[in-house]
N, C-alpha and C positions, 0 to 999 in steps of 0.2 A: 508546573514546567514554566518556567520563565519564556517569554515569549521568542527572547533571542536564541534561545537553545532548539525552538521548535521549528524545523526544516522539513517541508514536505515536498521538494523539488529541488533535484540535483540534475547538471548535464555533466557525463563524465566519459573519456576517451578509454576505450576498452580494446587491448591488444592481446591475443591468445598466444601461446609458445608455437615456435617454429618446431617441425619435425626433425629429429636426428639423421644424419646421412647415413646410408646404408654402408657397409665396410665391402671393399675390395680385397679383403685378406684370402692369402693361400695357405694351406696347411703346412707347416715346417715342423720338423724335431730333428734330433740329432742322426736320425735313421734315414730321415726322409728330405731332400734338398729341395723338390719340386712337387708338393704336394697338390692335390685338386682343390678348387675353390671352396672356402670355408666362413666367408664372410656373414655376419650376422646384420640383422634389421637395425635400423635407427628408431631411438625411443619415440612415442608420440608427444607432440608438445603439449603443456599445459592447458587445459579449461580455464576459464574464467566463468565461475559458478556462484549463483546467487542461492542463499538460503534462508527460508523464514525463519525468524526468531521472536517468539512472543514476548520476550523481554524488552525489546525495542519498541518505541514509541515515535521515532523520528529518523529521518536520514542526515543528522548533525554529523555523525561520523564519517560522511562520505562528501561533504561540504567542501572541504578542502583537499581533498584526495582526488584530483581531477584526473589522473593517468595511472589506470590499473593495468598492470602488465603480469601475463603468467610467465613462468619459465620455459625455455628450449627444452626439446628432448636431446637426449646424449646421443651421439654418433655410436653405429653398431661395432663390434669386435669381432676378432677371430674366434674360431671355434665355433661359428653359429650363435655367438651370444647378443643377444638382444640389448641396444642401448637402453639405459635406463629413463622412464617417462619423465618429463617435466613437470614440475611441481604445479599443482593446479592452484588457483588463487580463489579463496572462498570469500564471497561478501554476505555479510548477515545483514538482512532488512527487516523492516517490521513488516507485520502480517498487513497487507491491503496495499502493498507495493505495486505498481504497473511499471512495465519498461515498454519504452516506445522509440521507435526510429527518431532521431533527432532530426533528419531531413524530412522527410513524410509524415512523422507525427502517428503513424499506424501503431496500434497496440500489438506487442509480440507476445508477452508473457505478463502473468499476473501470481503473485505469490499470496495464498490464502492460508496456509497452513504451517504450523510450527512444524520444523524440519524439513519440509518440501524444498527440493532443489531443483533448479533448472539451469542449464549451460545456457550462460549470457554470449559467450563465444569459444568456439568449438578451436581445440589445437588442432596443427598441422599433423598429418600422419608422418610417421616415421618413413623413411626412404628403405627399400629392398636390397639386401645385401647379394654381393655376386653368387651365392650358391643358388639363387632363383634364376640365374640366365644361363646355367650351366644346359647345353643340350647334347645330342648325338652329334652334331655339326660344329659345335662350339664348346669343347672340353674345358678351356680355361680363360672364361670372359673376366676381362680386366676392369670392368667397371661396375659401379652399384648407382642405385637410384638415389639422388640428393633427398633430403626431407621436405616436404610439403610446407610451404610459408603458413605461418598463423594468419587469422584473421582480425583485422581491427576496424574500428568506426565509433563513432558518437553515438550514446543512448542516453536517452532521459528517463530518469527513475521519477516517479510520482506516487507519491502515498494518498491513500483514500483510507480514513479510519474506519474500522470495522465495529459496529455497533448494531444493538438490536431496533433503537428507537432514537430519532434525531428530534433536536428542539429547534423548532423554527419561530424566528419572531423578529421584530424590529429591535433597536437596540434599548437596553434598559425595561426589556418585559419581564424581567424575573427571571430567564432561564438558568442563569448562574445560581441564582439563591435556590430555585427548585433542585436542581442537581446537588449542591450541598446539603438539602434537607433529606433527600432521597437516598443518598450514598456518602460514602466516606470522603469522595472527593473534594477537594479544597481550592475553588477557584476562585480568583480576584473577585470581589465584590464591591462595587460603590455605586452612589445615586448620579452616575453619569454617564452618557452614552460611550460604548466602545471600551468597557471595562475589559470585556473579554477579548484578547488580540490574538489567541490561538484557539484548536478545538480543545475541550477537556471531556476525559472519559470517567464514568462513573459505574461501579457495579451495584445495580440495586436489588436487595434481597426481597424475596417473598416467599410467604407461607413460613415464617419462623427462620428463613435462610435455606428453608430445603430447594428452592428454586430461585432463582435470580434472573435478570436481564443486565444489558450494558447499554447505558443512556448516554448519549454525546451532545454537547453543548458547542455549538459554533458561533463564532462572532455573528453579532446582529446584521440583518439584511437590510437595506434601504431600498427604496424603490429607484429602479436603474441599475440595481447590483448585477444584471445579467450583462449589463454594457460595461461593467468594470468601474461603478460608481462604489465609494465607501469601501470597505475592507471585506465585506461578507462574501463578495464575489469571488474571492482567493480561496474561499473555503467551502464552497457550495458542492463541490464535487465531493465532499466528506459524507454528505447523506445519501450519496447515490446509492449505497450499499445496504442503508438502513430498511429494515423490513416494514417500518410504519413512522409516521411523523407527527409529533405533538407540536400544534402550533399553539403559541401563548401570546394572547392580546391583553392588556391591563383593562379593567373594567372601566377606568376613567378616558379611554378614547373616545373620541367624538365620534367615530361611525366605525363599529367593529367588524360588521359585514364588509365594508368599503376596504378596511385595513386586512382582513383575511382575503378579499378578492386579490388586492396589491401582490399579498404574501405569494398566492397561488399562481399569480401571472408570473412572477418573478422565477419561480422553480420552472414553470411551462417554458419560459423563453430559454432557459439555461439548458433544461433538458425535459423534453416532453413526458419522457418515461417515468419522470417522478411523480406525475399523477396519479399513476397506477397503484400508489403505495398507498395504505390504510391511511387514515387520518383522523386525529383526535384533536379537539378544540377545548384548551383550558382558559378561562377567564381569569386571569390571575388579580392579585390583591383586593379581591373580594371579601376581605374583613371590612372594607370600608363601606359595604352595602349592608341596608337592612334588607328584611324578606320583600318590602314592598319595592324597591328598586329592584333586586333581583329579579322579581317577576315580570317587571316592567322589562328588564334588559332581554329577559328570556325571548320575549316576543320578536327582538331584532336580529336575533342573532341568526347565522347562515342555516340553511337548511339543508337535510340530508348529512350531515356530520354529527359524529359523538360528541357532546359538548358537557363539561363539568365546570363549576364555580370552584376556584382554590384560594387558599392564602398560604403560601410558605409560611408567614409570620405565626399565624394562630394555628396551622397545621388542617385547617377546615377543608376536606375535600380530599385530602392527601391519601388516606386510605383507598377509597373510592377510586380515586386516580390510578393508584398502582393496580387494582383489580381490573381495571378497564385496560389498561395498557397489556396487562398480563394476558388476559382474554382473547385482545387483539392479535398479540404474537402468537398464542397458541391455536388461533384459527388461522 
């Protein structure tokens, strides 16, 4: 997916349809010149509806569609005929889309299931026809209700990628390479920082494809990301829904424990709840290590976190890593 096509934030103006006016009609036929009231109700205005679509991965299709309007309801007719409802406008969005009030930032809805529908803006009710206002003292009401106005406001749609495990690490830690080895995903890979500019998802098969899990690679984090430094801060929200986090640190890092602490701190500063997720630490590029160096590094690793040495190039530790991830997710 090209970075220019990955859009995870849009602001749109949404307006639902106005309800149709009720009818102030009176019954007439060739034998009846002055019949009683028989005005029908106006039709409901159209809703604006969000619908989850698992085939979508981005909000790109809404980037240039800033104003979303639903149709107005039709007015009521004689013969107590209700006016036609205004057509709903349905917006398909990726799973993981959150809706916020543009002014307050308050979260209003979230779409997590395929086919799930939420009314983003409710259409106005149709007005009641004059048949409803007939009484013993008012036999021929000459008025009917107008239709209710539709609603309108600005809304923010924000996408949070849904995945089972998220990859966390500094730029060039080997996240994209690991994703390409474990899944069929083909992220851009190169030996320079910030190769990954958008989140990438891959389905990782396990036990000969009987079971699988979804892995998300987000752009690399740098120290100060929670304050807006680098590009990783734009995508930190994409790991908020992951069940577990796989931290990746190259074996040639000067101080692995310190780098791990920096990454954990960035997550904590962005959202303290991220620290409640299960953590796994993978020491990458470990094909460069002999057993003696690996044993020495083992003594310097952070305590209390599952750790494994891997190499995406030689596949060292890859089967064991998949098993650790799978057991962590099962638990």
